[in-house]
N, C-alpha and C positions, 0 to 999 in steps of 0.2 A: 478474487480480493484478497490481500494480505489480513491477519489476525494480530492485533496489537494490543498493548497496554499502554495507557497514557496517564497512569497515575502520577500527580504532581505534589508537592509540598503542600502543606496546609496553609501557610502563608504566600499570599500571591505578592508579585514584585516585578518592577520591569527594569529593575537594574541588572547589569549584565556583569559576570564575573569575568575576571581576567582570562580565566582557563576556558570559558565559553567563548570569548572573542578568538582565543586561538583555536579552536574546533571548528568556527565558522570560516578561519582563514583555512585552515585545513581541508574542509569540504569545498569550499569555493574554489581553492586554488587546483583540487582534483577535477571539479568539473569544468574547469577551464583549460586541463589538459597540460597541469603544471606539476612538478613534482613537490610536493610540500615535504614535512619531516617524516610522515609516514602516511599510509593507506586509511584512508578513514574506515571505520568498523560499526557497524550497528546490526540491527534487527528486527523484525517483527515477531514476537512471540505467543504462543498457545497460553491461554491460562493453567492447561493441565500441565504444559511444560514449567511455568512459573512455581505452581505447587510443589512440583517434582523437585525442581532444582533449590528452592528453600529447604525442603525436607534432606535431601541429600549433602548439602553444603551447611546444615544445621545453621541456618539463617532464620531471622526473625520472620513473623508473619506479615511484616508490612516491607519485606526487603523487594525492592523493585530492580531487576536486571539495569534497566536504563541507568541508575544512578549507582547501584554497586559497582558497574564496569565503567562509568564514566563514557558512556557511550557517544558518539560523534553526532547524532540528529535523531529527532522524532518526529512522527506524523500525528495530527490532530484531524478530527472529523466533527465538522457542525451538523445541524439537522437537515439532512438532505432529502427526507420525506416530502412527497409531494403536497400531503394535506398533514398539516400539523395538528396532531390530536392525541390524546392519550391510548394506550393500547387497551383494546377491550379484550378482557379477560374471558374467554370462553370455557376453558376447563383449567382445573389445576389441583394437583396433588403435593405431596413431598418429594416426588421422583420426576413431575413435569410438568409443562404450563402449555397450554394452548391460545395464542392471542391473536386478535387481528391489528395489523399496524398502521401507520400513515403511510403504506404503499397500497393499502387494501389487500393485503395478503394475509392469509390465515397461516400461521406458522405455530407447528410442533416444536418444541425445545424439550427433549429429553436430557436432564441434568448431568448424567451420567456419559452422554456421549459430546462428542467436540462440535458437531453441527447441528443446526435445526433442520427439520423438513419443512418444504413448503407445501401445502395442502391445496390451497384454492384460492382464487384472485377474484377480487371486487370487479375488474375489469377482465370479462370472459369471453367479450365478443367483440370483433374487431370493429363493429360500429361503434361499440363504447369508447374503444380508445380512439378513435378517429375524433370524438366530440369530446373527449374528457378537458377539464379545467382544473388547474392546480391552484395552490394557495400562493400567493404572491412571493416570488424568489427574493425579494427583498425583505420580506417579512423579518422584523426585529427578532421574533422568537428563534430563529434559526441559529442566532449568533449571540444574544445577550440573554436568553431566558433558558432555563433548565427546564426538563420535560423528558417524555419519552421518545424515541426516534429508533428506527427499525435497525438502522446499520452499527449503531452503537450499544444497541441493546440486545438482539436479538441474533447471536452467533455462535461464536467459541464459548461464550459465557451467557448470562441472560442478567439484564441491568434495568430498572426502573429509573425513571426521574434522574436521566444523566445530567451532570453539572451543566452551567451554559457554556458554550464551547469558547467565548473570549477569556473566562475565569481560567480554563483550562490553558490556554495560550500565555497569559499572564504567569500563571504559577509555573510554567516550563521554561520561560524565557530566560531566567537569570542562569539557568544549568545547560541548556541545548541549543543549539540551532533547531529551530522550530517551523514546521512546514504546515501549511494548509492542506486541504485537499478537497476536491470534487469529483463525483462520479460523470460520465459521459453516459451516453445513451444507450449502449449496449448494457451497461450495468443496471440503468433503470429499468429495461424492458424485463432483465430476470427477475427482477422484484415485484413489478408492477403486473406483468402479465404471465409470466413463466416462461423459461428458454423455448420450450417446445411449441407455445402458441406464438411466439415472436417469430420463430423460424419458420411455423407454417404460413402465418400471413405473409413475410417476406416472399416466400414462395406463390401461395396464391393471388397476392396484390402485391407486386413489386413495385409499381409506381405510388400508388396510393400509401402503402406502408412506408415509401421513402420519404412522403410528404410528412408524415407523422413523425418520422426519425428527426427530420430538420426541423419541424416546431418543437419537439422534446429537447433538441440540442438547443434550441434559441433559450428554451426556460433554464435549462443547466448553466448555458453560457451566463445568464446572468446572475444565477447563483454564485457561481466561479467569482463573477466582478463583484458582486454585493460582499462577499466573505472577505475578499481582499480588501476593499475599502472599510468594512467593519473593524478589521485587526488596525487599520491604521499605522502601518509599519513596523507593526511586531511581528510580520512572518519573514522568515528567512528564505523561503521556498515554496513550492507548490507542487501537489502531486496530483495527479489525474488518474483516476482507476478506471481502467477500460477493458475489461475481458472481453476480447473478440477472437478467441481461438481455442483450439483443445490440441491434444497431443499431436495430431496429423495436419493440421492445419487452420485454416478460418473456418469459423462458423456458415460463411457466405462469401461468395466471390470475392477477390481483392477490389473488381471493379465497383461493385457495390458498396464497399466500405468507401473508396475513394469519392464516389459520387454523393452518399448521404451522410456519412460518419465524420469523414475526415476535416471537413469543412468547422466543424464544430470545435474540435481538438485544436486544430490550428488557430482558431479566434482564441481560445482560451491560454494557449502559449504565449499570441502575442501580447494579451491583456497581462499577463504575468511579466512577460519580459519589458513592457513598457514601465511596468512598476520595481525593475530592478530583481525580480526572482526568478531564478532557475528553475526549469521545470522537469521533474522525473514523471515519466509516463509508466503506470503498473500495468500491464498485460500479461496475464498468464497464457500458456500454451505456446505451439509453434507459430511464430509471427514471421517468418522469415520474407515471405510474398509481399509482406507492407512494408518490411523494416527500411529501405530507404525511403518511404514516405515519413517516417518520423524525423529522420537527419532532414529531410527537405524543409518541413515545418519547423525546425529548429528546436524538436526535445533536445535537454540538456544531457539526460541519462534515462536508459532505459531499464525496468525493472519487472519480474524477477527472474527473468530469463530461465526459464525450468530445465534442468537437464533432460530430465524424461520426456519432454517435448522436442529434444534435439536441438536446443540452443547451448551454445558454447562462446565464452567470451574470447578464448585464444583464436579460434578460427574467425569470429565476428572482428576481431581487433584487426587481422591479417586482410580481412575482405575490406573494412571498412575504414581502416587506420583510425585515426583520432577526431574523425568527423562527429561522432557522437559518444557519450561516456556508458559505462556500464556500471550496474548497481544490482549484486546478486550473483547468481549463476554457481555457489559453492552447493555441490550435491548434497542435499538434506538427507537422501537414503545411505550415503557413506557416513555422514554423521551419525545416523541412527544405529550403525553397526557397532560402535564404539571402538572401532580396530584402528588404532593410533596411527599405524604403520600407513591404513588406506586413507586416514584422514589427511596425514601430513602429505601424502604425496598428491592428493585431491587440493589442497591448498596452495601448494606450492605451484602447482599447474596454472593455477586460476592466478595466482599473484603477478606470474609473469605475464598477464594482461596490463599489469599496472605500469609498465614502464613507459614512463612519459605522462604519468597521471593518467585519469580519465575513469578510474576505477573505486568503488566504494564496496568495501567486501560485507557481504551479506550471504545470508543460504539462498538456494534459488526458489524461495517462496516464503517458508516461516519457519519457526524453530518449534516441531511439534514434540508432543508429550513423551514420543519415542526417543528423545534424545535425554540422555541422562544429563544431570548439572553438572557433574564431573567433566564430559565430554565437552560442554559449551565452555566450561570454565578453562577448560584446557586450549580450545580453540581462540578465544580470545588473545589469552597469553602468547600463543604461539604466533598470531597474526600480528600482534603488536610487535614482538622481538623480530620477526623475520619480514615484516613488512615495511620497515624503516628505508628509508632513500640515502644514499643509492642501494637499490635493491641488489641484494647477492644471495643468489638462491641457490646456487651450486650445491651447497653441501645443507642445505635446510631440511632435507629430507630424512637427513642421518640423525636430527633434533631427537634426544631422548630425555627429556625432560618429564618427570612424572606427571 
């Protein structure tokens, strides 16, 4: 799942600026496979990158890349915890904290490192998973009240008492196309029982585990529906978080995914589309084996398209044409080199997949703290200059702006 910062201005408003309407038109045109004024640009950011970016560009301590660059869209996350409850602090020092979350996960967060460690899970036996009961998917606390939740609170950073989700949506609505989001079952299982347990139980009890996946899928479908309903027209699109693959391929067989995971994703897409919301599916890893399935169920764009997992928008465009859009795929490992010759070559090649629309320019996962602030500044300006339609990329690699 991507890492991102969704800090909005203090004053909440639902009045939309003309510039925001233009950004929404640009984004939606790209997702309709039309050529707007230019290729949309946004990303997900590590907290460590944001700190480095502020320092290197000599920006104030509250500077935010979404606002600074006036990026073209932003994602929000409600409380997706199965059980809505405050973190239970098990250990805390100035350097680290160990908490038990609303997923029943015991998590260790060392503040100096970008990602937390999952140490144990409340649901540690298959029989417990079979009989587990969650809080109401339509519980108003998920959308209308603040509090602790694992996905917003224990990740790249550590945050207690996350603000109410709907307040965040309202605070961003004036300035950005705002997407809601929801995890699907694979993301849930990673947090609820750990990936090793989830895969082990799929292997040991494939049919019984399949029934559990279908039941959990129904829960998160209802969460997604409740979220869209709670927004009451303030969302511009929807992201489904669904990591089901690693570098070499899927975690399980394509047929297993199609039987037990795909139906929930399809119904989420259907519900969002029925309310006029385009859908971007975020799935890390190599998903070539099921890429046609995402087209078949109507996903509007796929993210993040990790280069290191063998995903390539240029080849995907050749293979699938304009039957699906792409969001991401600019190689973060090239960005991390700071080598502007390599960066230009990388960007120009990926922008070639934007002919005819259908591309949102982003990294192939998220902007890490290994990317310098000056490098990201260069990338955004380069894409905005050379991503204008009609695309003229022949000489773009020779661009030598500082």
